[in-house]
C-alpha positions, 0 to 999 in steps of 0.5 A: 617329871614335875619341875614346877608344881602349882597344884597346891601349897600342900606339895611343899617338901621339907628343906635341909634345915627342917629335916635336921630339926626332925632328925634331932627332935626329942620325942615321947608318947603324945597320947600320954601327953608326954611328947616334949616337942609336941607340947612345945609346938602346942604352947607356941601356937596357943601363944602366937594366936592368943588362946589358952590352949592348942592341940596338934592334929594330923590333918586340917580336916580332922582339926576342923571336925573335932572343933565342930564336934566340940562346939555342937552336939548330936542334932545341933546345927552350924552355919557355914558358907555354901562353898566353905571347905568344912562343908564342901570339901571335908567329906561331909564329916560334920554330918556323917561322923558328928551328927551335926546339921550343916546349914549352908549359906551363899558366899558373897563374891568376897568370900563373906556370908551376908550378915542378914543371911546369917541372922535369918538362918538362926533357928527359933526356939522351936522343937521343929528345928535343929538348935543353931549353935555355931557360926563357922567362917574361913580365912583366907577363902579361896585366897581372899582375905575376909575384911577386918570389919566383917570378921568383927561384925559377923562374930559380934552378930553370932555372939549376940544370938548365943552362938559360938564361932569357929574359924577355918584358918588353914591359911591364917598366916597368909591372911595375916601377912596380906592384911597386915594384921597379927594372926592373934588379932584375927584369932581373937574374933573367934572362940576356936581356930584351926591352922594348917602347918602343911600348906604355905608354912611348908611342914610335911604334916599337921594342923593345930586347933586352938581355943579355951582350955576346956574346949581343947580338953573336949577336942582331945577326947574327940581326936582320940575317937576320930583316930587322931591319937598319934604317938611319937609326934615330936618328929612332926612337931619339930618340922612345924616349929621350924616352919613357924620360926622360918617360913611365916615372914616369907609368905609375902614372897608367895603373894608377890609371886602370885601377882607376877604369875597373874600378870603373865597369864593375863597376857593371854585373854583366852585363859580368863585369869583373874587377879591374884588372891594372896598366893592363888590365881584362878582361871576360867578359860574361854573357849579353851580345852582346859584339859588339853592346856593342863596336859601341855603344861604337864608335858613341860613339867608344870602341874596345875590343878583344875575342877569343872573347867577352871584352873587354880595356881598356888604359889609356895616356897617350892616355886620361884621366879624362874618357875613363873618365867617357865609358865610364861614361856610355856604359854607363849608356845601353847598359843603360838601353836594354836595360831599356826595354820593347819596344813591340808594334804591333797588327796589323790 
């Protein structure tokens, strides 16, 4: 049984207040655009992010894909980080379903893409090349907050070349909380923004795409084509409204707890833990069997995600200070056992 689940902030569960809001939600058919609670959510997010309109989606992957497809036509191209979620972790949807060519560029250690790399990747007006239409960035990026000056410079560069701009803002509110910027300020740098409601904000399902009215109208048609036209979504929208009203200001607690977790893990050099990044801590263990370590933790009710020999810890509203303390205790026991001498039984 998992007691402390650090795999992701997507594992959060609705609390009693959120469940009550869902049960009481007024609903209608959202495909006909007559679900009052869904419309209220979309208006709320559009206002908070300073955009004209918003559209509710079942997933962040679909919201990003609809955004990319609304900006780019068949055979056109978007510039994106080599390690960005929209390029690497969304099933290749832009290419497979949107017929959009991704042009991946190296991500710098701070999550940015070098401005000169962006400029050099913009294709000339030559029929041998796909037409570059869009720059897509991500904030936060693996827990890192992209610098304010970079957001301004990168989007200004894109606009100077006639490109549109999209932000994968799955954890936009974490970026705003950590940077001290209003989420609307970050969103203002971009033509469109997707924001996840089921990560740190704690709603069970959903993301919202925001942008100009005509852009959202186009995205609505694409959402239907992608199978995202849901019906009585007010039940889900009510959870998202509750999350926006109750779970944004508390994100700083997750960041503080991630910092405390990073300090705990740093006491064990073999874990190779890096300083926290908003609500994430990454580890690159040295000479340690990560699978064995993760299995040991799982046996003590602690779940953590890993890929390619690294581990990622994510704090959220369903872990607390006691969870961090239990991680500390588990690490102490694990490494004490590693140090224990192995008894050799003499053979007769």
